[in-house]
N, C-alpha and C positions, 0 to 999 in steps of 0.2 A: 513708393514698394509696398509699405507698411499698411496702405488703405488696400490695396490690391489683395493682398496675403488676408486681411481681415474678411475681404468681400468673397473670397473663394473658401474660405473656412465657413462663412454664414450659408453659402449658397448649398456648401456640401452637409451641413448639417439639417437643412430643410427637409422635413418628412414628406413632402410632396416630391422633391425630387428623388429621394430614395423609393418611393413607391413607384414613380415612373420608371425607375431602373430596374426594379423587381419586374414591372408588366413589359419592359424591353427584354427582359431575360426569359420571362415567361413565353413571349410570342416568338422569340428565336427557339426556345426548347421545343415548341409546338411545330412549328414549321422542319426543324430538324428531324423530329419522330416521323411528321408525315411524310418526308421526303425519303426516310429510311424504309418505311413500311412499304412504301408504293415503288418502291425501286428495286432492281437486282442484276447481277453480272451476267450478261448476255452469255449463252452458250455459243459454242461453235456451229450447231445448227441453226440457230437464231440468225448469227451474224452470216452465214452462208446464203438463207433465204431472203434477206435484206438487202445483200450484195447482188444477187440475182435479179430482185425486184428493182433494184435502183439500175442496173443494166440495162433492165428491159425500158425503164421511162426514158433513159437519156438516148436508147434509141429510137424511140417513139419521138422525142423532139427532132433528132437529127433525120428523121423520115419524114417529118411534117416539113422542116425546113427545106429538104432537097425536093419534096414536091411543089413549095410554093416557087421556087427556083424556076424550076421546067414548065410550072403554068404561067408564069410571068415571060419565059422566053419562047413559049408556043407549042411547047414540046408534048404537052399534057392537056386534055380537056377540063375543065373545072367541074369537080364533083360536089353532085348537090348534098346540100346539109354536112358540107365540110369546111371548116374555118379558114379562110384565105384572106390575111391581112392586106392592108395596101401596101404595106414595105415589109418585105420578108426580113429584114434586118432585125424585125419586133421579134421574132421567134427563132431568131440564131442564138442556139447554145454557147458558141463562142462569145456573143457579145452579152450575155446575162451576166450580173451584178453578181448573184449566187446561184450555183447549181446544186441540185438535191445532192445530200449525202447519203450515207449508210444509214447514220442517226435516226432521219427520218422516218425509216421502215421498221423501226425497232418498236415494239408494246413492252409497257413497263419498264422502262429503262431511265433512270435521271441521267440526262447529257448534260455536263456542267456548261458547253459551250453555246447549247441553245437556249437554257433557261437562265443563266445567270442574271441576264438583263432583267427578266420579269422580277425575279428574288430582289435585285437590287433596287427595283422600283418600290417595292415593299417595304424594304427598310427605310428608304426615305421617306416614303409617306407617314411610318410611324416616326421619324425623328422630325420632320415638320412638325407634326402634334405635339412631340415632346418639346421642342424649342418652342413652339408659340405659348404653352401651357405654362412651361416653366419661367419663361419670361415674364408672362404676366402674374403670376403668381409671385415671382421674386420681388418686384418693386410693388406690386400692389399690397402685398401683407404690410411691407414695409411701411408704406404709406399710411396703410389704415391702424396699425398699431404704434404708431410714432415713433419707428424705429430708425426712420430716416432721420428725424428730428434731435434723438440722441447722438446719431452718427454726425450732425452739423455741429453739434457743440464740441465734437473733438476734431473737425477738419470743417470749420466755418466758410466752405467756398462749396454754393449749390451746384455749379457747373461741373467741378471739378470731381464731387460726389458722385452725381449722377453719371458721369462720363466713366468714372472709376467701376461702378455698378453695371453700366452698358458693355464696356469693354471686357470686365472679367467674364460677363455672362456669355458673351461672344467667344470667348477664348475657350472657356469650360464647353460650352456645346460643340464648338470644332473639335476639341481633343476627344470628346466623347465619341464624336460621328466617325473620326478618324479610326480609332480604337475598335468603335463595335464592327465599322465595316471590314475590317481585316480580319477579326474573329470571324465575322459571320461569312464573308465570301471564303476565306481560308476553311472553315468547317465544310461547307457545301463542294468544294474542290475536293477533299479529304474523301466525303462519300462518294463521289464520281469515281475516284480512284479504286475505292473499296466495294462499293455497291451499284457502280454505273459506268458511265465512260466520260473521258475526259471531253470528247467532242473536238471540234477544230480550232484549236488555240494558237491562232497565229497573230501577227503583229496588227492587221486589220482588226481582229476581235478585241485585242487588249485595248486598242486605240478609242474604239467603240465604248469599251465598258469605261474607260477614263473619262470619255467625254461624258456620259450619262452620268457618271459620278460627280465629277465636277459642276455640272449643271445643278444635279440634286443638291448639293452641297451648299450652293449659294441660294438655291430658295430654303434651304433649313435655315440659314443666316437671316435672309430677309424676314422670314416668318417669326423668328425669335426676335428680331428688331420691332416688328410688327406689334408682337404682343406685348412687348415692354412697353414701346410708346402709348399703346391705347391705354393700358393700365396706369400709365404715369398720367395721362390726360383725365382718365376717370377716377384716379385715387384710390381704385379698387380692383382688384382680381376679377370680379363679376361684370366691370364695365368693358374688358376685352372679349369675353365670353358672349356677354350680349350683343356686343357689336357683329360679331360674327354670325350668331344665329339670327341677329335681324336682318344683316346684308343677304344671308343665304335665303331666306324665307321672302323678304321684300322684293329683292332685285332677281336673284338666281332663279327663282320660281315664280314669283308673281309678276314681275315686269317683262319676265319671257312670254308669258301668257299672256299680258297686255299687248306686246309687241308683236305677237301672232294676230291678235284679233284685229289690230288696225293696220296689221300689212306693213311694218316697217323693214326696210331693205337692212340685209346683213345684219340682225340682232346678235349675233356671236361677238362681233366686234366690240360690243358694250360689256362685255360680261369679263369678268377677271378671271373666271376659269379657263376661258379659251386661252389668254395669256401664259396661264399657270402650263395649260397641257403643250402648247408650242414651244416655250421654255425648254420643258421636260426632254421632249421628242427631238427638238431642232425644228420642227416646223410642222404645222396643222393644216390641213388642207379641208375647206369647207366649200359649201354651194349656196349660191346667189339665186334664189327664186325669180328676182325680178331681172336678171341678166337677159334673159331671152324672151321677156313680155312683148317685144316689138319684133321680134323675129319671124318671119314667115317660116311656112313649113318647109322650103327648100333650102332655107341659110343653115349652115352649121353653126350652131351655138353652144358653148360651153361655157356653163354658170361657174365653174370652178374657181376660188381664189385661196390664195396661199398666205398665213400667217408665220413668218418665219421667226428665229430665236430672236433677231436683234431688237425689234419693234416690241418684242413682249419682254425681252429685258430690259427695256426704256421705262415700260408701264409699269413693270414691278418695284425697279429702282425710284422710279417718281413716287409710285405709292408710299412704299418704306421709308424714303427720304423726308417726303414731307409728314408725314406722322410723327418720327423721330423728332424732325427739326419742331416740331410745333411742341411736342412734348420739353423739349429742354427750354423754348422760349416761354411756354406757360409756368415750368419749374423755377425759373428762376424770378418770377415775380409773386408766386401765389402765395398765400398764407398758409403755411403746414400745420398750423396748430388748430 
């Protein structure tokens, strides 16, 4: 327990951590101010106009569905230039996952129910950056300055010390992420009450928001562990930064261009960014150019394929786990002086 307490104090005292917290607060303040300036409480006239437009859209959807049913029944002729699906259930308003709402037809109004998801992704992106940089600098600076050696004189168990550092780091980042999210979403909910609209905040909304946040928090912790592991292997903070920069330039950009030139099938499955996107959103739909090469003009070919959250999570866990395990294995045997 004394080791963990000491690591918490060391982490809180680091100037880089304090700087990142200031940047987090600054980004939060800018986002809040921008939202306040760009929103207003809708007037009764605006609401009435939006409700009338919504009713017109709903009537149009019902008319299109009824027209489709009557054409399929042979009661009406097919009108040229009018969309007619193969199955009328595709345009049945009753079967749609989500119907339009009044807020869709209001301009310059912040609607918490519609924009909370996007705002949450913005916070998660910053927390991922925060976790990776803090994780890398936390261990990298100690290894480079000899702080780990001094700590081992007090507690001469390498794996215990490194595990305490990683555990403390993950715990602090988790606590910070939870507190920041509560303050962040709570502030925008208050803005929606005072200068906008709450929107449709039903059970499905909160379930979706909680699911997004849960996946985002896992990604933040994985990024934190990855930054910690790479910096441990390289014995310096710059090792983690250089590894990410090299990967982005050499693989995500360079290799993608090469794959397009040599015409590799499904190159997106070889990119880490694909699995990050699939994990955050729950699923990612992509297109395979090679799927329809052997199809004739009369064949129906769909080259789309989907990567869901489960394989994406396995890839991310495998990467973070392999780097962390390698860091512990190397740290156990390496000369630290």
